[in-house]
N, C-alpha and C positions, 0 to 999 in steps of 0.2 A: 488828554495828558500827553505831553510831547517831550522829546529830549532834544537838547541842543549841544553842539560842540562848544567847549569852553576853553579859555586859556587861563592859566594861573600865574600869579606872581606873589612873592612873599612880602610880609610886612617888614619894614626896616626900622621902625622905632616903637618902643613900648608906649602904651597909653600912659599919660601923665598921672591918671588916677583910675582906680577900679570902681566903676559905677555899682551901686547897690542893685539887688534884684528888683526892688520897688521902682527904681529909676529906669531900669531896663524894660520892665513891663509897661511903664508909662510911655516910654519911647515907642515900644511895639504898637501900643494903641494909637499913637500919633501917626505911625506909618499906615495903619489900617484906615484911619480917618482920611488921610491924604488919598489913599487908593479909592475910597468911596467917592470922593469929590470928582475924581477923574472918570470912574466907571459909570456912575448913575446917569449922566447926561446922554450916554450912548445906549441906555437900556431900551429895548424894543423900538429902536430907530433904524432907518436904513443904514447898512454898514457894508463897506467893501471887505470881503473876506479872502485872505490869501491862504494858500495850501502849502504846508511843509510836508515833503514826502521823504520818508526814510524806509527804504526797501527791506532793511534787515529786521523790521519790527512786525509783529502780528497784524497790527492795524497801521498800514504804511502812511496813510494820509491823515494829517491833523490840521485844523484851522487856526489862524491867528488874525487878530484885528488890531486896529489902531488903539483900541481901548486897552488891550493887553500891554502893548508897548509903552503907551503913555503912562499907565499906572505904575509899571515897573520903573520907568525913568523918574517919576515923581518920588518914589520911595528911595531909590538909589541917591537922588540928590540930597535928601534929608540925612541919609546915613553918612555921605561924604562930608556934609556940612557939620554935623554934630558929633560924629564918631569916625574921624578920618583914618584911624588905625584899624578899625574893624574890617573884616573881610566881607565880601558879598558874593553870593552864588545865586544867579538869577536865571530863570528859564529863557527869557527873551534877549538878554544883553550880556550873557556870559558871566565870567567870574574874575575876581581880583582878590589878592591877599588871602587865599584860602588856608594858609598855614598860620594865620593870626589866632590869638587865643579865642576871640569872639568872631563868629562868622554869621551873617544874616543870610537866610535862605528864602528866596522870594518866588512865589508863583502868583502873579497878579490876578489871573482868572483860571482857576482850576475847574475845568468843565466848560471850555469855550463852546463846545457844540450845544450845550444847554443854553449858554448865554445868547448865541446867535439865533436860536430858535425860540427865544422868549420864555424858557423854562427856568424858574428861579431856584435852581438847585446847584448852581455853580458857587464858587467861593474864592475869596482871596486868602492865600496861605502865607503866613509869615512865621518863620522859625528863627530862633537864636541858638546857635551851637556854642558851647564852651568846650574847648579842646576837642572838638569834633563830635560832641554828644549833645543832642537836643535838650535844652533846659526850659525853653519858653516856646509855646506854640499858640497861634491864633488861627481860627477858622472864622472868616467874616462873610456873612451873607448880607450884602448891602441892600438888596431889594426888600427882603423880609425884616431888615433891621435886627438881625440876630448875630451875636458875636460870642463865640466860645473862646475862652482864654485858659490855657493849661500851663501850670508852673510846677516843675518837678519839686517834690517835697512840700508843696503848698496845697494844690488841689486844682479843680477845674470849675469855672463858672460859665453860665449862660446869661449874658446881660446883667452881670453882677450877682446872680443867684447861684449858689453852689449846686452842682449836679453830680450824680454818680451813676455808674452803670446799673446799679440796683434800682434806679428810678427816683423820682422826686420824693424827698423826705423819708427814704428807706435805709439810709446808711450805706456807706461804700466800702471799697477795699482799702488797703493800706499801701503806703509807699515802701514799707519794709520788703526786702527781697528784690527790689528793682535795682540791684547793684551789680557791677562787674560782668556785664555781658548777657547772661541768661536770667530771665525773670524767674523768681521763685513762685511757683504755682501753689504752694502749700498755705499761703496766708489768706486764702479766700474764705472769709467767714460770713459773707453776706448770704445767709441761708436762703433768702427769698429769691436769689438770682441763680440758684444752682440748676441750670437747665442742661440737658444732654443735647448732643447734636440732633437727635431725631425730633427734639421739641423746639429746635431753634430756627430763626429766620436769618438767612444769610444773604448779604449783599455783595455784588461785584458790579463794576461800572458796565462791563459788557462781557459776554462769554467769548468774544472774539479776541480778547487781550492775552489769551494763553497760547503759547507756542505749541504747535503739533508735537506730540510725543509726551514727555513727562508732565509738563504743565497742564496740557489739555486733559490727559487721562486722570491726573490727580484731582483736577477741578470737577470732572464728571463724577468721580467717586464722592467728593464732597456734596455735590448736588443730590446724589442718591442718599447720602447719610442724613441730610438736614430735613426739616419739615417742609421748607419752601425756599428756593433760591429766587432772589429779586435782583433787578438790574436798573441802572440809569441814574444813580444819585451822586456819583463822583465823590468829592470830599464830604459831602453832606451826610453820607452813610455813616462815616466815622463819628460825626457829631451826634447822630441818632443813637449809636451804640453808647457813646460817652454819657448821654443824657438818660439812658434807661427808658426810652420811649417805645421799645418793642423790638427794635433791631438788635440781634444778639452777637453777630460777628460779620466781619468783612474779609473776604479772601480775594487778593488781586496779584497781578504780575505785570512785568514790563513797566515799572514805575521808576521815575527819576528821583534824585534827592529832593528836589523841590516839590514832588508829588506827595512825599510821606513825612518829611522831617517835622513839619508843623503839627501833624496828626498825633505823633508819639506822645508829647506832653499832655495833649488834650485827653487822649484815651487813658493813659496811665495815671494822670492826675485825678481821673474820675473813678479809679479803682479797677480799671481794666488792664489787659495785657496785650502788648503789641510787639511783635518780633518778626523776623523773617521765617521762612517755612521750616528752617532747621532749629529754631529757637534762639538764634543769635540776636543780640541787641542791634537795633537799627541806628547806625551812626556812620560818620564819614569813613572811619577805618574799615568797617565791614561792608561798605557799599558794593564793592566788586564781588565779594563772596555771596552777598545776599541776592544779587542779580535782579533787583527790583521786585522780588517776590515777598509779599507781606501778608500777615494775618493779624487781625485785631479782634479781640474777644472781650465780652463783658465780664468774664470770670476766669480764674486760673484753671478751674476744672474743665471748662469748655475749651480753653486753649490747649490743654494737655491732650484732650480727646482729638482736637483738630490736627495736632502735630503727629499723631499716630498715622494719619493718612498723608499729610503734606510732607512730613519729614522722613517718611519711609524710604529706605534705600531703593534706588530705581534700577530695575533690570529690564526696562521696557523694550530696549532694542533687541535683546536676546529673545524676549517673548514674541516680538514681531517676526523675527526670523523663524522661530519654531512654529509659530502660527502659519506662516506662509508655506513652510515645508509640509505641515499637516494638511493644509488646504490642497496642495499639489498632489499629495498622496491620495486624498479623498477623491480628487478629480480623476485620477488615473483609475481608481477602483470603480467610479461611476461609469467611465468610458468602457472598461472591461465588462462590467455588468450589462451595459447597454448592448455591446457587441454580442455577448452571449445570448441575450434575449432575441436579437435579430437572427442569430444562427438557429436558435430553437424554433423561431417563427418560420424561417425558411424551410427547415426540415419538416415541420408540421404541415406546411402548405404542400410540400412535395409528396408526403405520404398520402395526404388527402386526395391529391390529383391522381395518384397511382391507384388508390382504391376506387375512385370514381370511374376510371377507365376499365378496371377489371370487371365492373358491373355491366 
């Protein structure tokens, strides 16, 4: 997962007609099909891998390949051809018209490290924002032939079959309450999915994605709170949560828009809840506030429990200073105690020598 610097430009002319949701979903599928055609010929073949280094990130180095770049180029070409007034926000080639009503957010290969090492847990992420809010999301795993499509207000499917966070054929959550910023956690009636944190399986791409300090400490607390932390699935982990296959939540940080926008409709369409660590909606307007910190849960109850840890007000810096002062005080006490023991030892030795001489 990488970030790129992007330039923005505004749209100048309104679209001659507003496409229907059905048409937009069909076009999103076309984009995913095109990306598949580009990516698959490179799968498990020798590839030149370039490194992008960003020193201000917890994991500074990230790989990029010709497959990443060509897949995004192919999708951008189709958008410019068929929807020239729509905006584009891409990981590899920057952004244009980001103030347009509709903006496509593209991550051609989320999980490039998995891709270049032959692990089929990467995915192509395609999102459509309407007025800055994700309304359509696709997670496409081209090697396994799996495609999740999430549509706000409609639901989530895996290869055309409806899935929910409660599991196959078990009924899911509702779209009610997913309005105006914070998701309503009280609509969670999928009784079979009411797990607590201590019963839950939690994913993160890597424990190294959390900045030292607040992020790192809160993630450690989450690891202690859940049944088992798991790593290494990138976007695929969110698909597992949405499908109810056994993964219960994902907690991550340091994500770009292209890393999470497509995931939101997939998770929420399946009855789950996905926000930033403070419970804010993940959207273009809140991106800077959210700081790339996301949590996706299979139920509202689980989300609420996670936010008690992730959303807690942070006083970590003060705690660190206090801890350092206490440690210094303890060190002084240890030094004094050690010095006293040396004095007592010396006195004892002296008395012993005097008594020996007197004999």
